[in-house]
C-alpha positions as CSV (number, residue, x, y, z in Angstrom):
1,M,0.0,0.0,0.0
2,N,1.6,3.2,-1.1
3,Y,-0.1,6.4,0.1
4,D,1.3,9.8,0.8
5,I,0.9,10.8,4.4
6,N,-1.9,13.3,4.8
7,K,-3.5,12.2,1.5
8,V,-7.2,12.7,1.4
9,I,-9.1,9.8,-0.1
10,V,-12.8,9.0,-0.5
11,L,-14.2,5.8,0.9
12,C,-17.4,4.4,-0.5
13,D,-19.5,1.9,1.4
14,D,-21.7,-0.8,0.0
15,A,-24.7,1.6,0.0
16,G,-22.8,4.2,-2.0
17,N,-22.3,6.6,0.9
18,E,-19.0,8.5,0.6
19,I,-16.8,9.8,3.4
20,E,-13.6,11.8,3.0
21,I,-10.8,10.7,5.2
22,E,-7.1,11.6,5.6
23,Y,-4.5,8.8,5.5
24,I,-2.2,9.1,8.4
25,D,-0.1,5.9,8.4
26,S,-0.1,2.2,8.1
27,A,1.2,-0.7,10.3
28,T,1.6,-4.4,10.0
29,F,0.1,-6.5,12.8
30,E,0.1,-10.3,12.9
31,G,1.0,-10.4,9.2
32,K,-1.8,-8.2,8.0
33,E,-1.6,-4.5,6.9
34,Y,-3.8,-1.9,8.6
35,A,-4.2,1.8,7.8
36,L,-5.0,4.7,10.2
37,F,-7.3,7.3,8.9
38,L,-8.8,10.6,10.3
39,P,-12.3,11.5,9.1
40,L,-12.3,15.1,7.8
41,E,-15.8,15.8,9.0
42,N,-15.0,14.9,12.6
43,D,-14.9,17.3,15.5
44,D,-13.4,14.9,18.0
45,D,-10.1,13.1,17.9
46,E,-11.6,9.8,16.7
47,V,-9.5,7.8,14.2
48,I,-10.4,4.9,12.0
49,I,-8.3,1.7,11.7
50,M,-9.0,-0.4,8.7
51,Q,-7.5,-3.6,7.4
52,Y,-6.1,-3.4,3.9
53,D,-7.9,-6.0,1.7
54,N,-6.3,-6.4,-1.8
55,V,-9.4,-7.9,-3.5
56,S,-9.0,-6.1,-6.7
57,K,-6.1,-4.9,-8.8
58,E,-8.2,-1.9,-10.0
59,Y,-8.7,-0.3,-6.5
60,D,-7.7,-0.7,-2.9
61,S,-10.3,-2.0,-0.5
62,F,-10.4,-1.5,3.3
63,V,-12.4,-3.4,5.9
64,P,-13.3,-1.8,9.2
65,V,-11.8,-3.3,12.2
66,S,-14.0,-3.9,15.3
67,D,-11.9,-6.5,17.2
68,S,-10.6,-4.6,20.2
69,R,-7.5,-6.9,20.4
70,I,-6.5,-6.0,16.8
71,L,-7.3,-2.3,17.4
72,E,-5.1,-2.3,20.5
73,G,-2.3,-4.2,18.7
74,V,-2.3,-1.8,15.7
75,Y,-2.3,1.2,18.1
76,E,0.6,-0.2,20.1
77,T,2.6,-0.9,16.9
78,L,2.1,2.7,15.8
79,R,2.8,4.1,19.3
80,K,6.2,2.3,19.3
81,K,7.0,3.5,15.8
82,Y,6.4,7.1,16.9
83,A,7.8,6.8,20.5
84,P,11.0,8.8,19.8
85,Q,9.0,11.7,18.3
86,L,6.5,11.6,21.1
87,E,9.3,11.7,23.7
88,Q,10.9,14.6,22.0
89,L,7.6,16.5,22.0
90,D,7.1,15.7,25.7
91,E,10.6,17.2,26.4
92,Q,9.8,20.3,24.4
93,L,6.6,20.8,26.3
94,G,8.3,20.2,29.6
95,E,6.3,17.1,30.5
């Protein structure tokens, strides 16, 4: 999966509803690839984690993740990836 960070994409569900989301990053957990998205029409800090599902060569497909164990595993993988930057930010903020 090759996306530019902060790239806006449009997801379309089975009913034809579209939602604009911003790609933040991806992570591999238990041999599967997941993507982290931020909805553009969202006032809170909610993010969406979806599993990449390469069912077609014509377009990418994503499946929403609802399993809390997988959500926590993907979150932890991304947290470890960004730990140095988060530590540096904490130091700058004096925390």
